[in-house]
C-alpha positions as MATLAB code, in Angstrom:
seq = 'MANELGKRYKCNVCGTEILCTKTGEGAATCCGQEMELQQPKALPSSD';
ca = [
      51.342  -60.227    7.019;
      48.696  -59.828    9.701;
      49.195  -57.408   12.582;
      49.953  -59.042   15.927;
      47.921  -58.145   19.015;
      49.885  -56.103   21.563;
      52.799  -55.361   19.222;
      54.103  -51.887   18.389;
      54.761  -50.750   14.833;
      56.736  -47.709   13.626;
      56.845  -45.770   10.351;
      60.429  -45.366    9.118;
      59.500  -42.196    7.179;
      57.682  -39.978    9.704;
      58.295  -41.822   12.992;
      54.637  -42.500   13.834;
      54.226  -45.375   16.303;
      51.079  -47.459   16.837;
      50.014  -50.214   19.231;
      47.925  -53.019   17.733;
      44.754  -53.493   19.817;
      42.878  -55.764   17.390;
      44.223  -58.409   15.007;
      43.120  -58.710   11.425;
      44.141  -59.355    7.845;
      46.510  -56.953    6.144;
      49.299  -54.816    7.536;
      49.595  -51.395    9.143;
      50.756  -48.813    6.599;
      51.885  -45.201    6.827;
      53.414  -42.853    4.236;
      52.684  -45.429    1.505;
      54.708  -48.297    3.011;
      54.311  -51.042    5.634;
      55.173  -50.114    9.196;
      58.083  -51.941   10.863;
      57.538  -54.214   13.879;
      59.367  -52.803   16.920;
      61.435  -55.063   19.165;
      60.708  -54.967   22.916;
      63.006  -52.807   25.007;
      65.101  -54.563   27.639;
      64.113  -53.887   31.226;
      66.813  -52.804   33.668;
      68.148  -55.576   35.847;
      67.186  -55.622   39.518;
      70.553  -56.550   40.978;
];
């Protein structure tokens, strides 16, 4: 799996978060395992 530009990744072991600023082959790893892709947070509505 290649990292996606502009996406955030998080380590489930230590909680480290990274922001991908350059794409490439391979995957972000931390604590010996692949980091999990974070889902975007919902913005508050502007009612």
